[in-house]
FIDOVEX-81171 format. One record per atom (N, C-alpha, C): residue in one letter; x, y, z. Coordinates in steps of 0.02 Angstrom, whole numbers, plus 50000, padded with zeros to 5 digits. Example, Ala and Ser with C-alpha at 12.3 -4.5 7.8 and 13.67 -1.06 7.14 Angstrom:
2
A506604971650390
A506154977550390
A506604983550390
S506424988850354
S506844994750357
S506455000250394
END
This chain:
470
M447725000455621
M447854995655675
M447874987455655
A448124983855688
A448004978255662
A447634973155729
T447504966255720
T447444962455776
T447524956155766
I447594953955831
I447904946455828
I447394943055874
I447134937155856
I446644934255887
I446974925755938
L447094925955986
L447364921456038
L446824916456077
R446744909456063
R446274904956074
R446634900656139
P446344898956193
P446634893956227
P447004887456203
N447554886356218
N448014879656201
N448214876056258
D447934877156321
D448104872656384
D447764875556445
A447844872156489
A447554873456559
A447924879556591
G447644882956622
G447974889156664
G448154886456732
S448164893756778
S448244890956840
S447704889456876
E446974892356858
E446394891656903
E445974883856849
T445744880156877
T445174875456845
T444564873656899
S444314878356924
S443674876956962
S442954875856949
I442834876856870
I442154875856846
I442234867456839
D441454864156883
D441384859156898
D441324853256854
K441114855356786
K440794850556739
K440974853456661
Q441174848156639
Q441434850456549
Q440884844256509
F440794845956460
F440444841456407
F440914840556349
P441054835656327
P441064830856354
P441484830156397
A441434824356439
A441794823856506
A442494821756491
A442914818856432
A443644815756415
A443964823456409
D444734823456425
D444994828256393
D445124833756453
Q445214838956421
Q445284845956475
Q444764851456465
H444654855556515
H444214861756501
H444274863956438
W445054867056415
W445004872256379
W444984870756322
D444964865456293
D444714862556238
D443984862556217
K443654864456269
K442994866056265
K442774871756228
V443104876356235
V443004883656236
V443624884356185
A443984881856147
A444424885856100
A444214884156027
E443414883256005
E443484882455954
E443334888755916
V443584888955841
V443534894755796
V442774895455783
I442464890955770
I441864892555743
I441434890055813
P440794893955835
P440694892455900
P440184884755911
D440084880855930
D439684872955929
D439234872055978
E439074878156023
E438654878456065
E438564874256105
D438194869156099
D437934864956135
D438304858056145
A438754857556082
A439034851556085
A439754851456129
T440144857556137
T440454857456201
T440594863956234
Y440624862556311
Y440544866856345
Y440674864556394
V440954871856467
V441214869556516
V440444872056567
E440324870356623
E439584872156660
E439634871656730
N439414878656754
N439404878856822
N438734873756845
K439004867756854
K438194862656870
K438114862756936
S438474862456983
S438374858457071
S438434865957107
G438624870757093
G438704876857134
G438234879357165
P438314883557223
P437684885457269
P437504892257222
A436854893557246
A436634899757214
A437054905357216
G437194908157165
G437764915657190
G438334913657196
G438504907657199
G439254904657188
G439624905957129
W440284907957118
W440554906357068
W441204902257062
Q441104900657012
Q441724895156961
Q442034898756924
R442674895756921
R443154899556874
R443544895156853
D443684897556780
D444184893256748
D444984899056709
L445354898356720
L445884900056677
L446284897656615
Y446464899756572
Y446734897556501
Y447374898656481
S447794894256470
S448404897556438
S448464899656353
L448794903556338
L448784904556266
L449384902356225
P449374902656173
P450054902256125
P450444909356128
T451104908556130
T451414913756107
T451284917456037
P451114924256043
P451014926455977
P451874928255943
S451774928155871
S452514929355845
S452714936255867
P453364939155866
P453784943755890
P453424950855854
H453114956455896
H453064962555861
H453324967855898
S453644974455857
S453864980855888
S453264984455894
E452634983955866
E452274989855877
E451884989155944
N451594995455962
N451244996456037
N450774993756034
I450484990656090
I449864986956093
I449284993456121
N448694993656087
N448214997756096
N447764995856155
F447454989756169
F447024988056201
F446984980756182
I446704976656247
I446544970156227
I445834967756249
T445424963556215
T444914964056233
T444654955756216
V444434952356295
V444034946456298
V443504943756280
Y443344939356227
Y442744938056221
Y442494931256251
I441934930556277
I441644924656305
I440894923256292
L440674917756261
L440034915156230
L439744910456282
T439274915456325
T438944910356365
T438034910156367
K437894903956411
K437214904056406
K437044902156485
H436514903356514
H436314905156575
H435544902656588
N435264900556651
N434534901556660
N434494907256696
V434614908056760
V434414915956794
V435304916456823
S435764912256811
S436544915056830
S436804920456794
K437534921156824
K437634927056769
K438434925456753
T438904928456729
T439544926956691
T439924932556687
K440744931756702
K441134935456677
K441774934156655
A442024940356602
A442624937056590
A443064937656626
V443864935256622
V444244935356664
V445014935056644
I445344937456667
I446104940056634
I446674937556704
R447264935956690
R447694932256735
R448414936656722
T448784940956743
T449194945756722
T449714946356781
H450414945456784
H450874945756831
H450514943356885
G450294938256900
G450174934056959
G449454937156988
T449074941356967
T448444942656980
T448024943056942
T447224938456975
T446844939556920
T446444944556925
Y445984945456874
Y445534952756867
Y445014948956840
E444384951356869
E443684950756816
E443334956256814
G442904954256732
G442624959956707
G442014959456756
A441584963956718
A440734965956738
A440384957556731
E439904959556786
E439374953556770
E438974955656726
V438854950056673
V438224949556638
V437894942456632
D437164945156612
D436864937056606
D436214938656535
A436084933956526
A435624931756457
A435434925856457
G434704923556432
G434754917356441
G434884913356378
A435034916056315
A434994911356252
A435874913956247
W436184910656198
W436864910856185
W437034918256172
V437414921056204
V437604929056185
V438464926756203
K438574932456145
K439524933756164
K439484939656187
W439774939456250
W439934945556308
W440614948456289
L440904954056288
L441624956856283
L441784960556355
E442494960956351
E442704965656427
E443334968156379
Q443604974356381
Q444084977456366
Q444534979456403
W445114981256406
W445784981056446
W446214983956418
V446074992756427
V446534995556380
V447254996656410
N447404996856472
N447894995956530
N447994989856548
N448604987456561
N448664981356594
N448404983556676
P447994980056700
P447764983256778
P448204981956825
F448654978656815
F449014978356878
F449634983756876
T449794986056812
T450384991956812
T450024996456788
G449404996056770
G449095003056758
G449395007956678
S449905003556661
S450205006756577
S449965001856536
P450045003756458
P449975001856415
P450174993656409
W449954990356379
W450074981556396
W450594982056331
T451064976356386
T451874974456337
T451774969156307
W452184966456246
W452094959256232
W452354955056263
D452844955656312
D453034951756364
D452464948856415
E452004956656422
E451384953556485
E450934949556426
I450894950256354
I450514944556332
I450714937156309
N451274937856321
N451564932356325
N451434926156390
D451244931356435
D451204928056516
D450474927756518
L450074929456473
L449354931956490
L448934924356489
E448424925656539
E447854919056530
E447454923256538
I446954917456509
I446164921256484
I445774916256528
G444984918856541
G444464913856551
G444044916556566
V443554913156614
V442974914456614
V442564911656690
A442134915256716
A441804914756791
A441104913656770
L440804907556819
L440084905756804
L439854905756874
S439254908356866
S438854907756953
S438554902856964
G438364900657001
G437744896256995
G437024898857025
S436574892757040
S435864895757043
S435504889557057
T434914890457081
T434504886257127
T433944884357043
A433814886057010
A433304886356954
A433434879456928
T432834876056891
T432804871856852
T432354874156782
P433014872956740
P433494870656734
P434274872156769
D434594869356804
D434974874256833
D435804872356794
W435894876856755
W436354877756706
W436814883656705
S437354885356695
S437784890856681
S438294889856631
R438374890656573
R438864886656518
R439264892856491
C439934889256457
C440374892156421
C440494889856371
T440584890056297
T440664885556242
T441234891156200
Q441404896156214
Q442014900356183
Q442294903956220
V442994905956224
V443284909856257
V443984912756213
Y444044917856192
Y444624920756167
Y444814929056173
V445334929756167
V445694937556154
V445884939956097
E445994945556086
E445964949656024
E446354956356042
I447054955056024
I447464960056031
I447574965855990
N447504972456012
N447324977455941
N448094980555950
Y448424982155907
Y449014984355902
Y449224989655853
G449584991955830
G449904997055787
G449675003255773
V449925007155730
V449475013455725
V449285012555630
A448615013855620
A448555015955548
A448985021255508
G449015020955445
G449215028655425
G448625031755411
G447985031255411
G447545035255409
G446805033155420
T446415036655423
T445675032855466
T445145037555410
L444615032955408
L444045038755381
L443305037355423
D443045041655424
D442345039855462
D441855043255433
L441375037055416
L440875040855372
L440185037455384
Q439585041055359
Q439055040155398
Q438495039155335
V438015035655343
V437415035955289
V437045043155295
A436985046355231
A437075054255225
A436315054455201
A436065050855172
A435285052655126
A434835047655138
V434075050355135
V433605045055169
V433535039255106
N433915038755064
N433915033055031
N434455028755011
D434855030255068
D435645025655056
D435495019855108
D434935021155151
D434855015055185
D434205012055175
C434095005855195
C433495002155202
C433264997755235
R432744993555248
R432554987655274
R432144984255213
F432354977155239
F432094971355202
F431854965655244
W431384963155228
W431154955755255
W430784952555228
L430404947055264
L430144943255245
L429274944155289
S428724944555233
S428154945655289
S427584940655251
F427554936455300
F427144929755269
F427114927155195
G427764924455189
G427974922255144
G428164927155086
A428254933255096
A428354938355038
A428774943355060
W429394943355008
W429844947555024
W429514956155022
A429894959355066
A429604967755074
A430084972155078
I429944978055079
I430604983455082
I430314989555101
S430644993755127
S430585000455155
S431095003455144
I431035009755099
I431695011555079
I431515019755151
N431095021455168
N431075025255213
N431075024355280
D431175019155312
D431025015655371
D431505019055422
G431315018655493
G431515022055552
G432045019255565
W432245010855548
W432595006355581
W433005004355532
Q433605000855571
Q433984996155536
Q434004990755584
L433754985655568
L433584979855602
L433784972255580
V433894968355632
V434194960155631
V433804956255660
G433554951755627
G433214946755667
G432594944055662
Y432324942855703
Y431474940255717
Y431214945155756
L430674949455720
L430174953755758
L429794951655767
S429284946355715
S428664945455722
S428514940255655
A427824936355667
A427764930555613
A427934934455551
N427614940655541
N427584942855478
N428134950155480
D428514948155508
D429164953555520
D430014949855529
R430004944955493
R430714940555515
R431144940155438
N431694936255455
N432334936455412
N432354943455389
T432504947255433
T432494955155421
T433324957455436
G433264961655371
G433824964355374
G433944971855321
G434434974255314
G434394979055260
G435194980855226
G435274986955207
G435824988655174
G435904996055184
M436674998555181
M436725005455201
M437325008155154
V437225013555116
V437675015355065
V438115022355107
F438755020755101
F439145026255130
F439395028555067
D439475036555068
D439545039155015
D440275044155028
G440525044054973
G441385047054994
G441865044655009
A441915039255006
A442405033355027
A443105036555001
T443645039755014
T444085044854999
T444745038555034
I444575034954994
I445295029955009
I445395027254943
P446335028054924
P446415025554848
P446355017454833
Q446385016954766
Q446165009554761
Q446765005654756
G446644999454806
G447114995454820
G447504997454884
R447435002154940
R447745003554988
R447344997855050
L447934996155078
L447944989355131
L447474990655181
I446834990855195
I446634990255251
I446644986955313
A446614991755374
A446954987755431
A446514985855488
H445824990555483
H445244989455520
H444734992255496
A444164990355503
A443714993555479
A442944989155528
Y442444993255550
Y441854989455566
Y441354995955585
L440654992855572
L440004996855601
L439944999755655
I439755005355656
I439435009055726
I438665008055710
L438255005055769
L437665005155761
L437325010255828
T436925012955823
T436555014155880
T435875011155898
C435655009255966
C435235005155965
C434605011255979
R433995010455958
R433405014055942
R432955010355996
T432685002955988
T432245001056034
T432604992056042
A432714992956131
A432874987856166
A432324981856141
H432504974356137
H431974971556137
H432324965256154
A431784958956164
A432054954856193
A432724951956198
S433114947856237
S433794943356240
S433904938956216
G433404936956163
G433384929656130
G434214929856078
M434334924456055
M434804923856020
M434734925855949
V435254931955930
V435124935255878
V435864934055829
K435774933055763
K436384930555712
K436224934855655
S436774937155642
S436854941155585
S437474940455530
V437404943455474
V437894941855434
V437964949755402
I438764951755397
I438914956155358
I439144956455290
I439024959855244
I439234956855167
I439244963255123
G439724964655082
G439784970855043
G439564971054965
E439424974754955
E439144976854877
E439664976354830
A439844970754776
A440484971054729
A440374975954681
V440214981654699
V440214987454633
V440714992554640
D441044995254590
D441375001254602
D441155007254632
N440525006954622
N440155014954648
N439535013754658
A439265011954723
A438515008654758
A438185013854740
A437555012054718
A436995018154716
A436545017254760
P435975023854781
P435575022554825
P435145017154821
F434735015854862
F434305009454853
F433425013854842
S433155007754789
S432465009554749
S431995006354774
T432045001654743
T431414997954752
T431494988654775
L430984986054779
L431144976454806
L431614973254762
A431494975654680
A431814971954637
A432604975754634
N432484981054645
N433234983454646
N433684980454706
Y433484981054770
Y433864976454823
Y433874968654808
Q433284965054780
Q433564958754772
Q434074957054718
G434074959954666
G434664963454628
G435254960954633
R435214964954690
R436064967654744
R436154960654781
R435694960054823
R435774956254883
R435884950154876
G435524945754805
G435804940954787
G435134935254774
T435304929954789
T434724922854772
T434554921654857
I434814923754913
I434694922454960
I433754925954983
V433834932154957
V433084936354941
V432774936154875
G432964930554850
G432564930754782
G432874932854713
G433484935754752
G433794938454669
G434034932254611
P434094935254572
P434254930254499
P435044927854520
N435364932154556
N436204927354559
N436434931954615
D437204929054633
D437564932554687
D438124935554667
N438134937954591
N438684941954562
N438764949154591
N438384950154636
N438544956954656
N438534958154718
I438834951354758
I438964951654833
I439694951854829
T439934953654883
T440734950754904
T440644943354916
V441544941954891
V441594934854917
V441694935554994
A442074939755017
A442234940755100
A441474942855133
S441244939355206
S440744941055231
S440904938355303
V440424943055350
V440784942855428
V440214941255472
N440124934855501
N439464935355546
N439664936955616
W439054941355619
W438914944155689
W438514941055730
D438694937355766
D438244930855789
D438234932155872
Y437504929455908
Y437524929655982
Y437774936355989
I437404941455952
I437264947555989
I437044948856055
Q437364952556100
Q437384955456158
Q436704957156171
P436124957356221
P435534963256232
P435864969956202
W435494974356182
W435674981956187
W435364985756231
V435464991856234
V435154996656274
V435055001556233
D434395006056236
D434225010356207
D434885018156196
G434995019856156
G435395025856144
G436255023156146
V436275017456161
V436965014856148
V437215014556111
E438005016756073
E438275013056019
E438645006356028
Y438445003255952
Y438874994855963
Y439164996755909
T439654991855912
T440294990455854
T440234982955838
S440324981555773
S440334976255735
S440854972455741
P441034966455724
P441704964655706
P441994967255664
D442634965455660
D443124967955593
D442914966855539
I442764970955489
I442454969555420
I442934972855352
S443514972955382
S444124974955344
S444124969755276
A443964964055279
A444254960855220
A443464961955166
I443054964655210
I442544965455137
I442714972155109
I442824976855150
I443064983255139
I443644982755068
Q444164978655096
Q444694976755064
Q444464974154984
E444084968954979
E443754967654924
E443564971254887
I443204977554908
I442834982154890
I443324988554844
I443664990054883
I444254995054852
I444954990354814
N444904984954820
N445314982954766
N445374980954688
R444454980654677
R444184980954610
R444724986154572
P444534984154533
P444924989554477
P444804994554448
G444074995854474
G443755000454442
G443565003954516
W443955003854555
W443875007454613
W444055014954614
A443815019754619
A444055026754637
A444055029854718
S444485032254739
S444555036254784
S443995040454794
G443355041254833
G442805044954837
G442165040454806
N442155036054784
N441725032754770
N441305029554827
S440735028154823
S440335024454865
S440125017354868
L440115014154929
L440075009154954
L439505006654999
A439124998954984
A438614996855008
A438794992855058
I438534992255122
I438564985555166
I437934981455176
Y437814977055187
Y437184974655217
Y437224970455277
W436794971155331
W436844968555385
W436164966255394
D436154959255404
D435544955355376
D435584947955413
D434944945855434
D434704939055442
D434234936555413
H434434935855342
H434004933955288
H434004927755288
A434454923855311
A434524917455317
A434104913355374
N433794919555420
N433264918055466
N433734911655516
R434294914255540
R434724909655601
R434464911855668
S434214917455680
S434154919355742
S433404915155780
T433404916355836
T432774914155884
T432004916455852
A431604911255834
A431134913455812
A430534914955859
A430664919555913
A430104921455950
A430044928855932
L429474931255965
L429234937755951
L429814942855992
M430004947555938
M430624954155956
M431174950655984
R431284944855945
R432064942455955
R432434947155901
D432684953255902
D433044958355866
D433584960555884
R433924964955858
R434304971355872
R433964976655820
S433874981555852
S433714987455821
S434064994355815
A434364997255767
A434765002155774
A434255006955734
Y434705015555736
Y434295019855709
Y434645019855641
S433995020755597
S434125022855521
S434255029455510
R434435031255442
R434655038755419
R433835043755433
D433515038255415
D432725042855421
D432535043855475
A432565041255518
A432355041755595
A432775046955628
S433565046755619
S434105052655647
S434665053955592
A434805059355584
A435475060655540
A436045061255590
L435845061755649
L436525060655686
L436545054655713
L436115050555718
L436205042855742
L436285038855701
A436185041055633
A436235035855575
A436785031755577
P436905025455542
P437465020155545
P438015023755530
K438635021455560
K439085025455530
K439615018255508
L440285020755490
L440565014955441
L441465018655472
H441685014155514
H442415017055535
H443015012555488
I443585016155454
I443815012055417
I444485014955433
E445155011055440
E445675011655441
E446335008255396
Y446725013555391
Y447005010155318
Y447735012955350
Y448415008055310
Y448955007655312
Y449005013455278
A449655017055313
A450115022355268
A450545018855227
L450755021655171
L451155017055110
L452125021155139
P452535018155113
P453255019855135
P453395028655110
V453605030355129
V453725037555108
V454495036655088
V454665039455029
V455225039954984
V455185047154963
Q455945048754958
Q456155054754941
Q456585053554848
T456215056754800
T456695055954739
T457285062554758
N457875059854756
N458505065354745
N458765067254679
P459035073654671
P459375073254597
P459895070654579
A459705067754492
A460155062854473
A460845064554485
T461235061654487
T462065061554485
T462435058554426
G462975060854415
G463285058854347
G463035056854300
V462795063454273
V462215064154200
V462845065254150
A462885060954111
A463505060454035
A462755058953984
A463255060853910
A462785058453853
A462325052953865
V462455047753890
V462165040753891
V462105037253965
L462235040354009
L462365037354066
L462005043254126
A461655039554170
A461365045354239
A461315040354292
T461335042254342
T461305040054411
T460735043254454
P460145041954450
P459605042754492
P459745041154573
N459455046054625
N459615043454687
N458985044954727
G459005041354780
G458385042554805
G458295040054883
T457985041854939
T457955043555022
T457335038755035
L457435034255050
L456915029755116
L456855034255185
D456345039555184
D456215041755233
D455785038455288
D455335034155269
D454995029955328
D454665023655275
D455035017855322
D454825010655293
D454135008855329
I453965013055371
I453385009955405
I453265005355441
G453905002255456
G453954996055521
G454264990455469
E454364990555408
E454494984855371
E454904987855299
A455534982655307
A456054985055256
A455684985955191
C455984989655142
C455744990255067
C456254988455021
E455764988554962
E456174987254896
E456264993454869
C456664995054853
C456785002754835
C457015002654760
G456895005954703
G457035007854655
G456995015154620
F456755015154543
F456595019654510
F456115019154456
E455715022754449
E455375021454367
E455685026954338
W455845026154251
W456145031954223
W455815032354140
G455895037854106
G455695036854042
G455675044154018
L455495045153953
L455495049753929
L454985055053946
D454295053353984
D453805057054007
D453635054954084
T453145057354106
T452935054054158
T452305048754178
D452425045454114
D452185037454101
D452835032754122
Y453395035054117
Y454025032454139
Y454175025654093
G453675018954107
G453865013754069
G454565011154067
V455005013354114
V455695006954124
V455675006854198
I455715001354246
I455885000954301
I456624997754310
T456935001954372
T457654998554370
T457654992754425
P458174988054443
P458254983654491
P458064988554561
T457994984654605
T457854988054679
T458494984154730
E458524987854778
E458894986054827
E458484987154903
T458704982754939
T458294982655004
T458474986955057
K457894991055077
K458284997555126
K457634997755182
T458085002155227
T457665002955280
T457645010455300
T457195013655352
T457055020155349
T457815023555361
G457855029455329
G458355033155318
G459015030155276
E459105025255248
E459515024455197
E459305027455126
T459945027755103
T459955029655025
T459955025854979
F459925027554911
F459825020354863
F460055022854785
S460325019754743
S460345021654684
S460525017754635
Q460355018854555
Q460635016454515
Q460875017354454
V461155014954423
V461465018254360
V460995017054294
I460905020354254
I460455018454200
I460915020454126
G460885017054095
G461375017554024
G460775018453977
G461025019253924
G460685016553853
G460225024053820
L460455028453861
L460055035253869
L460365040353789
I459965043853769
I459885049453712
I460105053853737
P460755055953687
P461175063253712
P460725069853696
N460675075453747
N460265080153731
N459595080453739
T459405077053786
T458675072553807
T458375074053867
V458045074353880
V457755076553942
V457235070753966
Y457595066754024
Y457125061654058
Y456825063254141
H456255058954133
H455715059754198
H456105055554234
F456055053954290
F456085049754337
F455885050854424
R455735043654467
R455445045454516
R455655038454554
A455995038954613
A455825034554681
A455235030954696
F455345024854714
F454915021354739
F455025016354793
A454565014954843
A454895009254899
A454205004854886
T454384999354898
T453924993754909
T453794989254965
N453374989655009
N453414982455082
N452634979455056
S452594975555124
S451824972255106
S451184977155127
F451424984455157
F450924987955147
F450754993555078
G451084990755034
G451004993954974
G451644998654938
T451545001554904
T452155006454851
T452085014454862
G452535016654895
G452685023754908
G453055026654834
Y452795033954821
Y453215035454759
Y453475043554773
G454145044354749
G454235050954764
G454065055054714
D454315061954723
D454075067054663
D454485064854604
D454215067854545
D454445067054480
D455025073654490
E455755070554449
E456155074354448
E456445073854365
T456925077854347
T457085078454277
T457825079254277
F458225074054230
F458915077254202
F458825076654126
T459315080954098
T459465082354044
T460325079854008
T460375074153976
T460895070553956
T461325077153907
A461955076553922
A462325079553878
A462455079853815
L462435084653781
L462565084953709
L463225083253687
V463295078753645
V463885076253603
V463855075753546
I464455078153510
I464515080953434
I465215076253412
S465655073153456
S466195069553431
S465965062453397
R466375058453395
R466615051253360
R466445048053412
A466645049453476
A466525046753542
A465965043553574
F465455048053561
F464615046753545
F464475040553514
A464605038653457
A464435033753438
A464885026653443
L465465027853472
L465785022253517
L465395019153576
A465315025753614
A465095024553676
A464295021753664
R463995022053619
R463305019353611
R463385012553584
R463725009953560
R464015002853528
R464194999953580
E464685002953633
E464714997753679
E464194996753737
L463745000453728
L463055000153777
L462564996653743
END
């Protein structure tokens, strides 16, 4: 699967929220930022009556054309309240639909997912996405201070079908750990019952940890479509603002965790390690995490860039282990008692231990067909592109004296069902040659099976003349 994020680019069919900050320009540009700016720009139900709702809708840019099916859409809203509430909103086919009411005092990112279009009851179409509006509803209150704010709104379109999926889970008690700052000194627990981020207390803050997932059977360099962590809440704590980061370990085959120094050397300078050589360049912020409920699973933002960086390493091999860190070692969460998000670790539950879900694209499917026109010094390998997986391919052949091949022919642009061939020359008479077809597009390169042909035996003077001409 793949995703597209669309953010407001104009006013929609309704603007009833009574305040924006700053007051200049339009409401939509206060909630369209990629990186949330919290109280710097927002829309606010400032003067509405207690329990009364105000609503904005925003237009969206038209995405580039796609042919893949849409799996679902998810609307995200980043809001802050005193005692009031909020709802995500969409408008489709001229009808407005609202999500569930939610509330939290600090800045929290909420989401509402629609698998089908609520008007038709059927899967979304791209024409419906082109006409979609998204927005937010904010309720009023009589509390002091009286505010109900929104600083960010966007929609994520999930579409397409990945060629393969992989579900992993922390399997051994030494494959996850918790790491935190205790009265100015870093501390580690290899056999802790929690995976936890945020601020727990004065002697348990900057907290986070690592997770190792064994047996990641993804071929080196395969294109990752989507990936995310799945964590099950163990203990629900206060609803303060919790910010965290997800980052990977930049090694070919991750090892279990062992000591404090081991963790510091792997996670890097933010926890007192000597350098950051062992963490991925790619990282993903998981910020404004909504309040959790005991026993409920929660999924992280997409971390496909992190997984991609790891499996692109030259030394990566299918079946290796990979390590992911989820932490607030930078201490960005609200510094108040139990402002954290707590999940089960492997030590607490083998069933509810952290999980990693990965989806990766299939490769083009190509068939190597028998060679034709086989002569003493010439032959024509043939192939068929059975499935281009949605994108035209450059198709050709590898050939040589063994299965190392060593020679690559020119390519032809082909789509599903089309055949291709290439004449190769300069061959040695009475010799066995190996060849296989390949097809390449942005998803990667698929290969056909190895085939062979044997050139003809020539014992006449014509052979020498033919070789000279070639």
